[in-house]
Biopython code that builds the backbone (N, CA, C, O; Angstrom):
import numpy as np
from Bio.PDB.StructureBuilder import StructureBuilder

atoms = [
    (1, "UNK", "N", (-123.468, -7.892, 141.335)),
    (1, "UNK", "CA", (-122.458, -8.714, 140.694)),
    (1, "UNK", "C", (-122.997, -10.120, 140.457)),
    (1, "UNK", "O", (-123.743, -10.663, 141.272)),
    (2, "UNK", "N", (-122.605, -10.688, 139.337)),
    (2, "UNK", "CA", (-122.933, -12.086, 139.084)),
    (2, "UNK", "C", (-121.646, -12.816, 138.745)),
    (2, "UNK", "O", (-120.680, -12.216, 138.273)),
    (3, "UNK", "N", (-121.645, -14.083, 138.986)),
    (3, "UNK", "CA", (-120.480, -14.898, 138.676)),
    (3, "UNK", "C", (-120.859, -15.869, 137.575)),
    (3, "UNK", "O", (-121.959, -16.422, 137.568)),
    (4, "UNK", "N", (-119.936, -16.071, 136.643)),
    (4, "UNK", "CA", (-120.160, -17.012, 135.554)),
    (4, "UNK", "C", (-118.846, -17.667, 135.187)),
    (4, "UNK", "O", (-117.776, -17.203, 135.581)),
    (5, "UNK", "N", (-118.932, -18.730, 134.445)),
    (5, "UNK", "CA", (-117.719, -19.417, 134.002)),
    (5, "UNK", "C", (-117.044, -18.614, 132.893)),
    (5, "UNK", "O", (-117.702, -17.926, 132.114)),
    (6, "UNK", "N", (-115.731, -18.718, 132.841)),
    (6, "UNK", "CA", (-114.942, -17.993, 131.848)),
    (6, "UNK", "C", (-115.382, -18.302, 130.423)),
    (6, "UNK", "O", (-115.269, -17.443, 129.548)),
    (7, "UNK", "N", (-115.878, -19.500, 130.174)),
    (7, "UNK", "CA", (-116.293, -19.875, 128.822)),
    (7, "UNK", "C", (-117.523, -19.090, 128.354)),
    (7, "UNK", "O", (-117.852, -19.117, 127.168)),
    (8, "UNK", "N", (-118.203, -18.394, 129.265)),
    (8, "UNK", "CA", (-119.395, -17.618, 128.922)),
    (8, "UNK", "C", (-119.109, -16.169, 128.552)),
    (8, "UNK", "O", (-120.019, -15.434, 128.170)),
    (9, "UNK", "N", (-117.854, -15.756, 128.664)),
    (9, "UNK", "CA", (-117.521, -14.353, 128.419)),
    (9, "UNK", "C", (-116.274, -14.248, 127.546)),
    (9, "UNK", "O", (-115.494, -15.194, 127.437)),
    (10, "UNK", "N", (-116.101, -13.088, 126.932)),
    (10, "UNK", "CA", (-114.860, -12.792, 126.216)),
    (10, "UNK", "C", (-114.553, -11.307, 126.390)),
    (10, "UNK", "O", (-115.453, -10.487, 126.566)),
    (11, "UNK", "N", (-113.300, -10.990, 126.338)),
    (11, "UNK", "CA", (-112.854, -9.609, 126.531)),
    (11, "UNK", "C", (-113.191, -8.776, 125.297)),
    (11, "UNK", "O", (-113.012, -9.230, 124.167)),
    (12, "UNK", "N", (-113.670, -7.578, 125.514)),
    (12, "UNK", "CA", (-113.971, -6.656, 124.421)),
    (12, "UNK", "C", (-112.687, -6.040, 123.880)),
    (12, "UNK", "O", (-111.716, -5.862, 124.616)),
    (13, "UNK", "N", (-112.688, -5.720, 122.604)),
    (13, "UNK", "CA", (-111.576, -4.968, 122.036)),
    (13, "UNK", "C", (-111.818, -3.487, 122.322)),
    (13, "UNK", "O", (-112.942, -3.085, 122.622)),
    (14, "UNK", "N", (-110.783, -2.694, 122.232)),
    (14, "UNK", "CA", (-110.881, -1.256, 122.505)),
    (14, "UNK", "C", (-111.940, -0.571, 121.638)),
    (14, "UNK", "O", (-112.557, 0.401, 122.074)),
    (15, "UNK", "N", (-112.155, -1.061, 120.428)),
    (15, "UNK", "CA", (-113.097, -0.409, 119.511)),
    (15, "UNK", "C", (-114.556, -0.777, 119.789)),
    (15, "UNK", "O", (-115.455, -0.204, 119.173)),
    (16, "UNK", "N", (-114.810, -1.709, 120.695)),
    (16, "UNK", "CA", (-116.171, -2.167, 120.953)),
    (16, "UNK", "C", (-116.905, -1.368, 122.037)),
    (16, "UNK", "O", (-118.078, -1.629, 122.304)),
    (17, "UNK", "N", (-116.239, -0.416, 122.652)),
    (17, "UNK", "CA", (-116.889, 0.353, 123.709)),
    (17, "UNK", "C", (-116.258, 1.735, 123.813)),
    (17, "UNK", "O", (-115.156, 1.968, 123.318)),
    (18, "UNK", "N", (-116.977, 2.647, 124.466)),
    (18, "UNK", "CA", (-116.411, 3.949, 124.824)),
    (18, "UNK", "C", (-116.600, 4.126, 126.321)),
    (18, "UNK", "O", (-117.569, 3.637, 126.902)),
    (19, "UNK", "N", (-115.658, 4.833, 126.935)),
    (19, "UNK", "CA", (-115.700, 5.012, 128.383)),
    (19, "UNK", "C", (-115.044, 6.335, 128.765)),
    (19, "UNK", "O", (-114.253, 6.895, 128.005)),
    (20, "UNK", "N", (-115.384, 6.817, 129.942)),
    (20, "UNK", "CA", (-114.747, 8.023, 130.478)),
    (20, "UNK", "C", (-113.235, 7.840, 130.400)),
    (20, "UNK", "O", (-112.707, 6.789, 130.762)),
    (21, "UNK", "N", (-112.547, 8.874, 129.924)),
    (21, "UNK", "CA", (-111.090, 8.838, 129.791)),
    (21, "UNK", "C", (-110.625, 8.541, 128.381)),
    (21, "UNK", "O", (-109.459, 8.772, 128.058)),
    (22, "UNK", "N", (-111.517, 8.030, 127.523)),
    (22, "UNK", "CA", (-111.128, 7.740, 126.138)),
    (22, "UNK", "C", (-110.818, 9.028, 125.384)),
    (22, "UNK", "O", (-111.418, 10.071, 125.645)),
    (23, "UNK", "N", (-109.878, 8.946, 124.451)),
    (23, "UNK", "CA", (-109.567, 10.054, 123.557)),
    (23, "UNK", "C", (-110.429, 9.880, 122.310)),
    (23, "UNK", "O", (-110.500, 8.793, 121.737)),
    (24, "UNK", "N", (-111.089, 10.977, 121.893)),
    (24, "UNK", "CA", (-112.000, 10.951, 120.753)),
    (24, "UNK", "C", (-111.627, 12.073, 119.786)),
    (24, "UNK", "O", (-110.839, 12.960, 120.116)),
    (25, "UNK", "N", (-112.214, 12.016, 118.574)),
    (25, "UNK", "CA", (-112.020, 13.116, 117.619)),
    (25, "UNK", "C", (-113.373, 13.511, 117.046)),
    (25, "UNK", "O", (-114.256, 12.671, 116.873)),
    (26, "UNK", "N", (-113.522, 14.784, 116.758)),
    (26, "UNK", "CA", (-114.773, 15.304, 116.200)),
    (26, "UNK", "C", (-114.988, 14.723, 114.808)),
    (26, "UNK", "O", (-114.078, 14.737, 113.980)),
    (27, "UNK", "N", (-116.196, 14.211, 114.547)),
    (27, "UNK", "CA", (-116.506, 13.602, 113.251)),
    (27, "UNK", "C", (-116.911, 14.636, 112.201)),
    (27, "UNK", "O", (-116.971, 14.327, 111.011)),
    (28, "UNK", "N", (-117.186, 15.856, 112.641)),
    (28, "UNK", "CA", (-117.518, 16.963, 111.736)),
    (28, "UNK", "C", (-117.243, 18.264, 112.477)),
    (28, "UNK", "O", (-116.871, 18.242, 113.650)),
    (29, "UNK", "N", (-117.419, 19.386, 111.809)),
    (29, "UNK", "CA", (-117.285, 20.681, 112.485)),
    (29, "UNK", "C", (-118.460, 20.807, 113.450)),
    (29, "UNK", "O", (-119.615, 20.674, 113.046)),
    (30, "UNK", "N", (-118.166, 21.063, 114.729)),
    (30, "UNK", "CA", (-119.202, 21.150, 115.748)),
    (30, "UNK", "C", (-119.403, 22.600, 116.170)),
    (30, "UNK", "O", (-118.441, 23.356, 116.305)),
    (31, "UNK", "N", (-120.661, 22.980, 116.378)),
    (31, "UNK", "CA", (-120.963, 24.349, 116.809)),
    (31, "UNK", "C", (-122.044, 24.291, 117.879)),
    (31, "UNK", "O", (-123.055, 23.607, 117.716)),
    (32, "UNK", "N", (-121.826, 25.014, 118.975)),
    (32, "UNK", "CA", (-122.774, 25.067, 120.075)),
    (32, "UNK", "C", (-123.549, 26.373, 120.024)),
    (32, "UNK", "O", (-123.153, 27.308, 119.328)),
    (33, "UNK", "N", (-124.657, 26.440, 120.764)),
    (33, "UNK", "CA", (-125.506, 27.635, 120.796)),
    (33, "UNK", "C", (-124.730, 28.872, 121.222)),
    (33, "UNK", "O", (-125.081, 29.992, 120.853)),
    (34, "UNK", "N", (-123.677, 28.663, 121.999)),
    (34, "UNK", "CA", (-122.837, 29.773, 122.464)),
    (34, "UNK", "C", (-122.012, 30.381, 121.333)),
    (34, "UNK", "O", (-121.408, 31.442, 121.494)),
    (35, "UNK", "N", (-121.992, 29.690, 120.170)),
    (35, "UNK", "CA", (-121.199, 30.164, 119.030)),
    (35, "UNK", "C", (-119.827, 29.524, 118.956)),
    (35, "UNK", "O", (-119.126, 29.686, 117.957)),
    (36, "UNK", "N", (-119.431, 28.801, 119.993)),
    (36, "UNK", "CA", (-118.128, 28.141, 120.003)),
    (36, "UNK", "C", (-118.127, 26.967, 119.032)),
    (36, "UNK", "O", (-119.145, 26.300, 118.845)),
    (37, "UNK", "N", (-116.967, 26.722, 118.413)),
    (37, "UNK", "CA", (-116.849, 25.650, 117.433)),
    (37, "UNK", "C", (-115.561, 24.862, 117.630)),
    (37, "UNK", "O", (-114.585, 25.365, 118.186)),
    (38, "UNK", "N", (-115.578, 23.617, 117.163)),
    (38, "UNK", "CA", (-114.357, 22.840, 116.989)),
    (38, "UNK", "C", (-114.402, 22.272, 115.584)),
    (38, "UNK", "O", (-115.474, 21.953, 115.069)),
    (39, "UNK", "N", (-113.250, 22.147, 114.971)),
    (39, "UNK", "CA", (-113.163, 21.650, 113.603)),
    (39, "UNK", "C", (-113.152, 20.127, 113.579)),
    (39, "UNK", "O", (-112.784, 19.480, 114.560)),
    (40, "UNK", "N", (-113.555, 19.571, 112.458)),
    (40, "UNK", "CA", (-113.505, 18.127, 112.253)),
    (40, "UNK", "C", (-112.083, 17.639, 112.535)),
    (40, "UNK", "O", (-111.110, 18.254, 112.098)),
    (41, "UNK", "N", (-111.972, 16.530, 113.269)),
    (41, "UNK", "CA", (-110.663, 15.963, 113.593)),
    (41, "UNK", "C", (-110.068, 16.455, 114.892)),
    (41, "UNK", "O", (-109.062, 15.913, 115.350)),
    (42, "UNK", "N", (-110.672, 17.487, 115.508)),
    (42, "UNK", "CA", (-110.174, 17.989, 116.788)),
    (42, "UNK", "C", (-110.265, 16.884, 117.842)),
    (42, "UNK", "O", (-111.270, 16.180, 117.936)),
    (43, "UNK", "N", (-109.200, 16.746, 118.629)),
    (43, "UNK", "CA", (-109.170, 15.724, 119.679)),
    (43, "UNK", "C", (-109.854, 16.216, 120.945)),
    (43, "UNK", "O", (-109.875, 17.411, 121.237)),
    (44, "UNK", "N", (-110.414, 15.268, 121.689)),
    (44, "UNK", "CA", (-111.036, 15.560, 122.970)),
    (44, "UNK", "C", (-110.907, 14.358, 123.885)),
    (44, "UNK", "O", (-110.466, 13.287, 123.467)),
    (45, "UNK", "N", (-111.290, 14.541, 125.124)),
    (45, "UNK", "CA", (-111.249, 13.466, 126.118)),
    (45, "UNK", "C", (-112.623, 13.357, 126.768)),
    (45, "UNK", "O", (-113.185, 14.360, 127.207)),
    (46, "UNK", "N", (-113.172, 12.128, 126.832)),
    (46, "UNK", "CA", (-114.467, 11.926, 127.473)),
    (46, "UNK", "C", (-114.324, 12.133, 128.971)),
    (46, "UNK", "O", (-113.529, 11.456, 129.624)),
    (47, "UNK", "N", (-115.092, 13.067, 129.514)),
    (47, "UNK", "CA", (-115.000, 13.411, 130.930)),
    (47, "UNK", "C", (-116.130, 12.809, 131.757)),
    (47, "UNK", "O", (-115.928, 12.457, 132.920)),
    (48, "UNK", "N", (-117.341, 12.686, 131.157)),
    (48, "UNK", "CA", (-118.489, 12.207, 131.928)),
    (48, "UNK", "C", (-119.589, 11.747, 130.976)),
    (48, "UNK", "O", (-119.846, 12.386, 129.956)),
    (49, "UNK", "N", (-120.237, 10.629, 131.319)),
    (49, "UNK", "CA", (-121.429, 10.205, 130.583)),
    (49, "UNK", "C", (-122.625, 10.800, 131.310)),
    (49, "UNK", "O", (-122.774, 10.624, 132.519)),
    (50, "UNK", "N", (-123.470, 11.499, 130.578)),
    (50, "UNK", "CA", (-124.600, 12.189, 131.185)),
    (50, "UNK", "C", (-125.848, 11.304, 131.133)),
    (50, "UNK", "O", (-125.899, 10.341, 130.368)),
    (51, "UNK", "N", (-126.841, 11.632, 131.940)),
    (51, "UNK", "CA", (-128.051, 10.829, 132.067)),
    (51, "UNK", "C", (-128.787, 10.627, 130.744)),
    (51, "UNK", "O", (-129.348, 9.555, 130.520)),
    (52, "UNK", "N", (-128.799, 11.615, 129.875)),
    (52, "UNK", "CA", (-129.567, 11.544, 128.629)),
    (52, "UNK", "C", (-128.814, 10.845, 127.498)),
    (52, "UNK", "O", (-129.260, 10.872, 126.351)),
    (53, "UNK", "N", (-127.685, 10.222, 127.808)),
    (53, "UNK", "CA", (-126.910, 9.522, 126.777)),
    (53, "UNK", "C", (-125.856, 10.387, 126.118)),
    (53, "UNK", "O", (-125.031, 9.884, 125.356)),
    (54, "UNK", "N", (-125.869, 11.685, 126.402)),
    (54, "UNK", "CA", (-124.830, 12.566, 125.883)),
    (54, "UNK", "C", (-123.554, 12.416, 126.702)),
    (54, "UNK", "O", (-123.546, 11.763, 127.746)),
    (55, "UNK", "N", (-122.490, 13.022, 126.223)),
    (55, "UNK", "CA", (-121.197, 12.968, 126.902)),
    (55, "UNK", "C", (-120.678, 14.378, 127.138)),
    (55, "UNK", "O", (-120.935, 15.283, 126.344)),
    (56, "UNK", "N", (-119.954, 14.557, 128.221)),
    (56, "UNK", "CA", (-119.208, 15.791, 128.454)),
    (56, "UNK", "C", (-117.809, 15.522, 127.921)),
    (56, "UNK", "O", (-117.114, 14.626, 128.403)),
    (57, "UNK", "N", (-117.399, 16.299, 126.927)),
    (57, "UNK", "CA", (-116.109, 16.110, 126.269)),
    (57, "UNK", "C", (-115.256, 17.356, 126.498)),
    (57, "UNK", "O", (-115.720, 18.478, 126.296)),
    (58, "UNK", "N", (-114.016, 17.155, 126.916)),
    (58, "UNK", "CA", (-113.060, 18.259, 127.005)),
    (58, "UNK", "C", (-112.356, 18.319, 125.655)),
    (58, "UNK", "O", (-111.544, 17.450, 125.338)),
    (59, "UNK", "N", (-112.664, 19.336, 124.864)),
    (59, "UNK", "CA", (-112.081, 19.485, 123.533)),
    (59, "UNK", "C", (-110.746, 20.217, 123.615)),
    (59, "UNK", "O", (-110.634, 21.238, 124.293)),
    (60, "UNK", "N", (-109.740, 19.696, 122.927)),
    (60, "UNK", "CA", (-108.397, 20.280, 122.928)),
    (60, "UNK", "C", (-108.213, 21.111, 121.664)),
    (60, "UNK", "O", (-107.511, 20.711, 120.735)),
    (61, "UNK", "N", (-108.849, 22.262, 121.649)),
    (61, "UNK", "CA", (-108.789, 23.167, 120.511)),
    (61, "UNK", "C", (-108.140, 24.464, 120.978)),
    (61, "UNK", "O", (-108.803, 25.333, 121.544)),
    (62, "UNK", "N", (-106.837, 24.584, 120.736)),
    (62, "UNK", "CA", (-106.089, 25.757, 121.233)),
    (62, "UNK", "C", (-106.576, 27.051, 120.595)),
    (62, "UNK", "O", (-106.538, 28.107, 121.227)),
    (63, "UNK", "N", (-107.031, 26.978, 119.352)),
    (63, "UNK", "CA", (-107.465, 28.175, 118.630)),
    (63, "UNK", "C", (-108.720, 28.782, 119.257)),
    (63, "UNK", "O", (-108.768, 29.986, 119.509)),
    (64, "UNK", "N", (-109.736, 27.952, 119.508)),
    (64, "UNK", "CA", (-111.020, 28.452, 119.990)),
    (64, "UNK", "C", (-111.215, 28.332, 121.495)),
    (64, "UNK", "O", (-112.148, 28.923, 122.037)),
    (65, "UNK", "N", (-110.362, 27.586, 122.181)),
    (65, "UNK", "CA", (-110.430, 27.414, 123.633)),
    (65, "UNK", "C", (-111.847, 27.040, 124.093)),
    (65, "UNK", "O", (-112.416, 27.688, 124.972)),
    (66, "UNK", "N", (-112.397, 25.996, 123.492)),
    (66, "UNK", "CA", (-113.762, 25.570, 123.775)),
    (66, "UNK", "C", (-113.894, 24.949, 125.153)),
    (66, "UNK", "O", (-114.844, 25.253, 125.874)),
    (67, "UNK", "N", (-112.956, 24.078, 125.538)),
    (67, "UNK", "CA", (-113.021, 23.418, 126.831)),
    (67, "UNK", "C", (-114.043, 22.307, 126.853)),
    (67, "UNK", "O", (-114.197, 21.588, 125.866)),
    (68, "UNK", "N", (-114.751, 22.152, 127.973)),
    (68, "UNK", "CA", (-115.710, 21.056, 128.130)),
    (68, "UNK", "C", (-117.079, 21.450, 127.579)),
    (68, "UNK", "O", (-117.621, 22.506, 127.906)),
    (69, "UNK", "N", (-117.625, 20.568, 126.731)),
    (69, "UNK", "CA", (-118.928, 20.814, 126.120)),
    (69, "UNK", "C", (-119.721, 19.529, 126.039)),
    (69, "UNK", "O", (-119.159, 18.451, 125.845)),
    (70, "UNK", "N", (-121.042, 19.650, 126.191)),
    (70, "UNK", "CA", (-121.930, 18.507, 126.014)),
    (70, "UNK", "C", (-121.909, 18.127, 124.530)),
    (70, "UNK", "O", (-122.049, 18.984, 123.658)),
    (71, "UNK", "N", (-121.733, 16.835, 124.259)),
    (71, "UNK", "CA", (-121.648, 16.343, 122.888)),
    (71, "UNK", "C", (-122.424, 15.035, 122.781)),
    (71, "UNK", "O", (-122.514, 14.273, 123.743)),
    (72, "UNK", "N", (-122.977, 14.788, 121.607)),
    (72, "UNK", "CA", (-123.691, 13.534, 121.377)),
    (72, "UNK", "C", (-122.720, 12.501, 120.809)),
    (72, "UNK", "O", (-121.648, 12.854, 120.318)),
    (73, "UNK", "N", (-123.096, 11.238, 120.875)),
    (73, "UNK", "CA", (-122.246, 10.152, 120.382)),
    (73, "UNK", "C", (-121.916, 10.330, 118.902)),
    (73, "UNK", "O", (-120.835, 9.933, 118.468)),
    (74, "UNK", "N", (-122.823, 10.917, 118.116)),
    (74, "UNK", "CA", (-122.547, 11.110, 116.690)),
    (74, "UNK", "C", (-121.536, 12.234, 116.436)),
    (74, "UNK", "O", (-121.033, 12.370, 115.321)),
    (75, "UNK", "N", (-121.234, 13.042, 117.468)),
    (75, "UNK", "CA", (-120.282, 14.153, 117.323)),
    (75, "UNK", "C", (-118.825, 13.700, 117.320)),
    (75, "UNK", "O", (-117.943, 14.460, 116.918)),
    (76, "UNK", "N", (-118.564, 12.464, 117.765)),
    (76, "UNK", "CA", (-117.179, 12.028, 117.900)),
    (76, "UNK", "C", (-117.035, 10.544, 117.609)),
    (76, "UNK", "O", (-118.005, 9.787, 117.610)),
    (77, "UNK", "N", (-115.788, 10.154, 117.358)),
    (77, "UNK", "CA", (-115.444, 8.733, 117.244)),
    (77, "UNK", "C", (-114.224, 8.483, 118.115)),
    (77, "UNK", "O", (-113.393, 9.369, 118.314)),
    (78, "UNK", "N", (-114.129, 7.272, 118.625)),
    (78, "UNK", "CA", (-113.019, 6.911, 119.510)),
    (78, "UNK", "C", (-111.731, 6.805, 118.704)),
    (78, "UNK", "O", (-111.717, 6.228, 117.617)),
    (79, "UNK", "N", (-110.663, 7.356, 119.234)),
    (79, "UNK", "CA", (-109.356, 7.291, 118.580)),
    (79, "UNK", "C", (-108.635, 5.995, 118.924)),
    (79, "UNK", "O", (-108.786, 5.451, 120.018)),
    (80, "UNK", "N", (-107.860, 5.522, 117.982)),
    (80, "UNK", "CA", (-106.931, 4.431, 118.245)),
    (80, "UNK", "C", (-105.706, 5.050, 118.906)),
    (80, "UNK", "O", (-105.395, 6.211, 118.641)),
    (81, "UNK", "N", (-105.002, 4.308, 119.758)),
    (81, "UNK", "CA", (-103.811, 4.867, 120.406)),
    (81, "UNK", "C", (-102.775, 5.419, 119.412)),
    (81, "UNK", "O", (-102.009, 6.318, 119.758)),
    (82, "UNK", "N", (-102.748, 4.896, 118.205)),
    (82, "UNK", "CA", (-101.788, 5.381, 117.203)),
    (82, "UNK", "C", (-102.167, 6.756, 116.643)),
    (82, "UNK", "O", (-101.382, 7.360, 115.911)),
    (83, "UNK", "N", (-103.363, 7.256, 116.979)),
    (83, "UNK", "CA", (-103.834, 8.534, 116.433)),
    (83, "UNK", "C", (-103.506, 9.739, 117.307)),
    (83, "UNK", "O", (-103.827, 10.868, 116.936)),
    (84, "UNK", "N", (-102.878, 9.527, 118.449)),
    (84, "UNK", "CA", (-102.533, 10.644, 119.333)),
    (84, "UNK", "C", (-101.290, 10.286, 120.145)),
    (84, "UNK", "O", (-100.952, 9.113, 120.303)),
    (85, "UNK", "N", (-100.623, 11.307, 120.653)),
    (85, "UNK", "CA", (-99.465, 11.109, 121.517)),
    (85, "UNK", "C", (-99.932, 11.083, 122.969)),
    (85, "UNK", "O", (-100.829, 11.833, 123.356)),
    (86, "UNK", "N", (-99.318, 10.215, 123.763)),
    (86, "UNK", "CA", (-99.622, 10.146, 125.194)),
    (86, "UNK", "C", (-98.310, 10.154, 125.982)),
    (86, "UNK", "O", (-97.263, 9.762, 125.467)),
    (87, "UNK", "N", (-98.380, 10.602, 127.222)),
    (87, "UNK", "CA", (-97.200, 10.658, 128.081)),
    (87, "UNK", "C", (-96.500, 9.302, 128.089)),
    (87, "UNK", "O", (-97.131, 8.252, 128.205)),
    (88, "UNK", "N", (-95.185, 9.360, 127.964)),
    (88, "UNK", "CA", (-94.289, 8.198, 127.992)),
    (88, "UNK", "C", (-94.317, 7.349, 126.717)),
    (88, "UNK", "O", (-93.692, 6.289, 126.684)),
    (89, "UNK", "N", (-95.032, 7.789, 125.658)),
    (89, "UNK", "CA", (-94.928, 7.090, 124.371)),
    (89, "UNK", "C", (-93.489, 7.151, 123.892)),
    (89, "UNK", "O", (-92.808, 8.157, 124.090)),
    (90, "UNK", "N", (-93.025, 6.085, 123.266)),
    (90, "UNK", "CA", (-91.696, 6.075, 122.656)),
    (90, "UNK", "C", (-91.832, 6.608, 121.235)),
    (90, "UNK", "O", (-92.638, 6.111, 120.450)),
    (91, "UNK", "N", (-91.042, 7.617, 120.916)),
    (91, "UNK", "CA", (-91.117, 8.305, 119.634)),
    (91, "UNK", "C", (-89.767, 8.184, 118.927)),
    (91, "UNK", "O", (-88.746, 7.907, 119.556)),
    (92, "UNK", "N", (-89.780, 8.396, 117.608)),
    (92, "UNK", "CA", (-88.544, 8.459, 116.825)),
    (92, "UNK", "C", (-88.561, 9.757, 116.032)),
    (92, "UNK", "O", (-89.594, 10.132, 115.476)),
    (93, "UNK", "N", (-87.437, 10.438, 115.976)),
    (93, "UNK", "CA", (-87.351, 11.675, 115.200)),
    (93, "UNK", "C", (-87.510, 11.366, 113.713)),
    (93, "UNK", "O", (-86.934, 10.404, 113.205)),
    (94, "UNK", "N", (-88.295, 12.190, 113.022)),
    (94, "UNK", "CA", (-88.534, 11.966, 111.592)),
    (94, "UNK", "C", (-87.550, 12.741, 110.721)),
    (94, "UNK", "O", (-87.510, 12.547, 109.506)),
    (95, "UNK", "N", (-86.766, 13.609, 111.328)),
    (95, "UNK", "CA", (-85.681, 14.313, 110.626)),
    (95, "UNK", "C", (-84.654, 14.769, 111.656)),
    (95, "UNK", "O", (-84.932, 14.763, 112.855)),
    (96, "UNK", "N", (-83.491, 15.155, 111.205)),
    (96, "UNK", "CA", (-82.454, 15.653, 112.112)),
    (96, "UNK", "C", (-82.939, 16.921, 112.815)),
    (96, "UNK", "O", (-83.638, 17.740, 112.218)),
    (97, "UNK", "N", (-82.567, 17.075, 114.074)),
    (97, "UNK", "CA", (-82.854, 18.304, 114.825)),
    (97, "UNK", "C", (-81.544, 18.940, 115.244)),
    (97, "UNK", "O", (-80.583, 18.251, 115.587)),
    (98, "UNK", "N", (-81.517, 20.260, 115.212)),
    (98, "UNK", "CA", (-80.323, 20.995, 115.623)),
    (98, "UNK", "C", (-80.717, 22.005, 116.689)),
    (98, "UNK", "O", (-81.700, 22.731, 116.543)),
    (99, "UNK", "N", (-79.928, 22.041, 117.773)),
    (99, "UNK", "CA", (-80.190, 22.942, 118.895)),
    (99, "UNK", "C", (-78.953, 23.779, 119.188)),
    (99, "UNK", "O", (-77.858, 23.497, 118.701)),
    (100, "UNK", "N", (-79.154, 24.818, 119.997)),
    (100, "UNK", "CA", (-78.061, 25.658, 120.484)),
    (100, "UNK", "C", (-77.208, 26.194, 119.344)),
    (100, "UNK", "O", (-75.985, 26.058, 119.344)),
    (101, "UNK", "N", (-77.878, 26.805, 118.372)),
    (101, "UNK", "CA", (-77.175, 27.433, 117.228)),
    (101, "UNK", "C", (-76.254, 26.465, 116.495)),
    (101, "UNK", "O", (-75.149, 26.830, 116.094)),
    (102, "UNK", "N", (-76.716, 25.231, 116.324)),
    (102, "UNK", "CA", (-75.960, 24.248, 115.554)),
    (102, "UNK", "C", (-74.949, 23.448, 116.352)),
    (102, "UNK", "O", (-74.271, 22.587, 115.790)),
    (103, "UNK", "N", (-74.827, 23.706, 117.643)),
    (103, "UNK", "CA", (-73.838, 23.001, 118.459)),
    (103, "UNK", "C", (-74.272, 21.578, 118.800)),
    (103, "UNK", "O", (-73.432, 20.693, 118.964)),
    (104, "UNK", "N", (-75.578, 21.358, 118.907)),
    (104, "UNK", "CA", (-76.087, 20.027, 119.251)),
    (104, "UNK", "C", (-76.952, 19.529, 118.098)),
    (104, "UNK", "O", (-77.919, 20.184, 117.709)),
    (105, "UNK", "N", (-76.596, 18.359, 117.553)),
    (105, "UNK", "CA", (-77.348, 17.766, 116.460)),
    (105, "UNK", "C", (-77.853, 16.401, 116.904)),
    (105, "UNK", "O", (-77.082, 15.574, 117.390)),
    (106, "UNK", "N", (-79.144, 16.170, 116.735)),
    (106, "UNK", "CA", (-79.753, 14.880, 117.075)),
    (106, "UNK", "C", (-80.236, 14.270, 115.758)),
    (106, "UNK", "O", (-81.088, 14.847, 115.083)),
    (107, "UNK", "N", (-79.693, 13.100, 115.388)),
    (107, "UNK", "CA", (-80.009, 12.544, 114.073)),
    (107, "UNK", "C", (-81.399, 11.919, 113.965)),
    (107, "UNK", "O", (-81.973, 11.442, 114.944)),
    (108, "UNK", "N", (-81.915, 11.942, 112.737)),
    (108, "UNK", "CA", (-83.172, 11.273, 112.394)),
    (108, "UNK", "C", (-83.120, 9.843, 112.890)),
    (108, "UNK", "O", (-82.083, 9.184, 112.807)),
    (109, "UNK", "N", (-84.253, 9.359, 113.411)),
    (109, "UNK", "CA", (-84.321, 7.971, 113.906)),
    (109, "UNK", "C", (-84.028, 7.827, 115.379)),
    (109, "UNK", "O", (-84.293, 6.773, 115.958)),
    (110, "UNK", "N", (-83.476, 8.878, 116.013)),
    (110, "UNK", "CA", (-83.192, 8.804, 117.444)),
    (110, "UNK", "C", (-84.495, 8.623, 118.219)),
    (110, "UNK", "O", (-85.487, 9.302, 117.957)),
    (111, "UNK", "N", (-84.476, 7.701, 119.173)),
    (111, "UNK", "CA", (-85.657, 7.456, 120.002)),
    (111, "UNK", "C", (-85.710, 8.429, 121.163)),
    (111, "UNK", "O", (-84.680, 8.838, 121.698)),
    (112, "UNK", "N", (-86.928, 8.793, 121.544)),
    (112, "UNK", "CA", (-87.128, 9.697, 122.674)),
    (112, "UNK", "C", (-88.481, 9.369, 123.318)),
    (112, "UNK", "O", (-89.266, 8.595, 122.770)),
    (113, "UNK", "N", (-88.736, 9.958, 124.468)),
    (113, "UNK", "CA", (-89.999, 9.739, 125.191)),
    (113, "UNK", "C", (-90.826, 10.994, 125.132)),
    (113, "UNK", "O", (-90.317, 12.093, 125.347)),
    (114, "UNK", "N", (-92.127, 10.834, 124.835)),
    (114, "UNK", "CA", (-93.046, 11.972, 124.799)),
    (114, "UNK", "C", (-93.390, 12.380, 126.229)),
    (114, "UNK", "O", (-93.886, 11.571, 127.013)),
    (115, "UNK", "N", (-93.124, 13.634, 126.557)),
    (115, "UNK", "CA", (-93.390, 14.133, 127.911)),
    (115, "UNK", "C", (-94.690, 14.884, 127.922)),
    (115, "UNK", "O", (-95.102, 15.388, 128.967)),
]
sb = StructureBuilder()
sb.init_structure("model")
sb.init_model(0)
sb.init_chain("A")
sb.init_seg("    ")
for serial, (resi, resn, name, xyz) in enumerate(atoms, 1):
    if name == "N":
        sb.init_residue(resn, " ", resi, " ")
    sb.init_atom(name, np.array(xyz, "f"), 0.0, 1.0, " ", f" {name:<3s}", serial, name[0])
structure = sb.get_structure()
């Protein structure tokens, strides 16, 4: 550890770095030697930075069930928080919803929490 005066440093913006736990998206269709693939735009979560500069990414691809795969930095880009839903995000309905065979109606614009 080193100590310095506050005037010598500034806080990084979210887009200036990547770190374990960040949500990322595939920059192109990815294919591994095993034959598994994820499509461009598929979301993932950085799980571990590996010694060779690669990353272990948990890909959220329900169709192919890829799971965790070694990926290079060029395989993904960091997502902005507005590009994905996270627990406890405040959401608004984009259209009316009807439940229980029409007995319960929730109007467009109603706020809710993403679980």
